[in-house]
C-alpha positions in Angstrom: 12.6 0.2 2.0 9.1 0.2 3.4 5.9 2.4 3.1 2.4 2.9 3.7 0.1 2.9 1.4 -4.0 4.4 1.8 -6.2 3.6 -1.3 -9.8 4.7 -1.9 -11.7 2.4 -4.1 -14.8 2.2 -5.7 -17.9 1.4 -3.5 -18.2 -2.4 -2.6 -15.2 -3.5 -4.2 -13.1 -3.4 -1.0 -13.1 -7.2 -0.4 -11.7 -8.0 -4.0 -9.6 -5.6 -4.1 -8.1 -6.4 -0.5 -7.9 -10.6 -2.1 -5.9 -9.6 -5.0 -4.0 -6.6 -3.0 -2.6 -10.1 -1.3 -1.2 -11.6 -4.2 1.2 -9.0 -4.7 4.4 -10.6 -2.9 5.8 -6.4 -1.8 2.3 -6.0 0.3 3.1 -7.5 3.7 0.2 -6.3 5.1 -3.5 -5.0 4.2 -6.5 -3.8 6.2 -10.2 -2.6 5.2 -10.2 0.8 7.1 -13.4 3.0 7.6 -13.0 7.4 6.7 -11.6 8.9 3.7 -9.5 6.0 2.9 -10.7 2.8 2.8 -7.5 0.3 2.2 -4.4 0.2 4.7 -1.4 -1.6 3.1 2.2 -1.7 4.5 4.5 -2.7 1.4 8.1 -3.7 1.1 11.0 -3.5 -1.3 14.9 -4.3 -1.5 14.7 -0.6 -3.1 13.7 2.8 -3.6 12.6 2.7 -7.2 11.0 -0.9 -5.9 8.0 1.3 -3.8 7.4 3.3 -7.0 6.9 0.2 -9.1 4.7 -1.4 -6.4 2.6 2.1 -6.5 2.5 2.1 -10.7 1.1 -1.5 -10.0 -1.5 -0.1 -7.4 -2.6 2.7 -9.7 -3.6 0.3 -12.6 -5.8 -1.8 -10.7 -9.3 -1.2 -11.9 -11.6 -0.2 -8.3 -8.9 2.3 -6.9 -9.6 5.8 -7.6 -6.7 7.2 -5.6 -3.7 6.4 -3.4 -1.2 8.6 -1.0 1.6 6.8 -0.2 4.2 7.4 2.9 7.6 6.5 2.7 9.3 5.4 6.1 12.0 7.7 7.2 15.0 4.9 8.4 16.1 6.0 11.9 12.9 7.5 13.3 11.7 4.9 15.1 11.2 0.8 14.9 13.1 1.1 12.1 16.9 -1.3 11.1 19.0 2.3 11.3 17.7 3.3 14.7 
């Protein structure tokens, strides 16, 4: 399963959070972004409940103030079930 996650964090903590997020095995890509959100993540797990577990882990990181998760719909572009 794949999902994209947008994170908002406390100002000035982006670099340290990105370094911490890169250590999570399910996190496949991490980018700092400008705008409403501060960090963009691509996560991948073997099963749907794995996505929920990773998002729970993210929400427990101290400097993350909010998250927005977008689950990938398989069969709708660029996925294994096209």
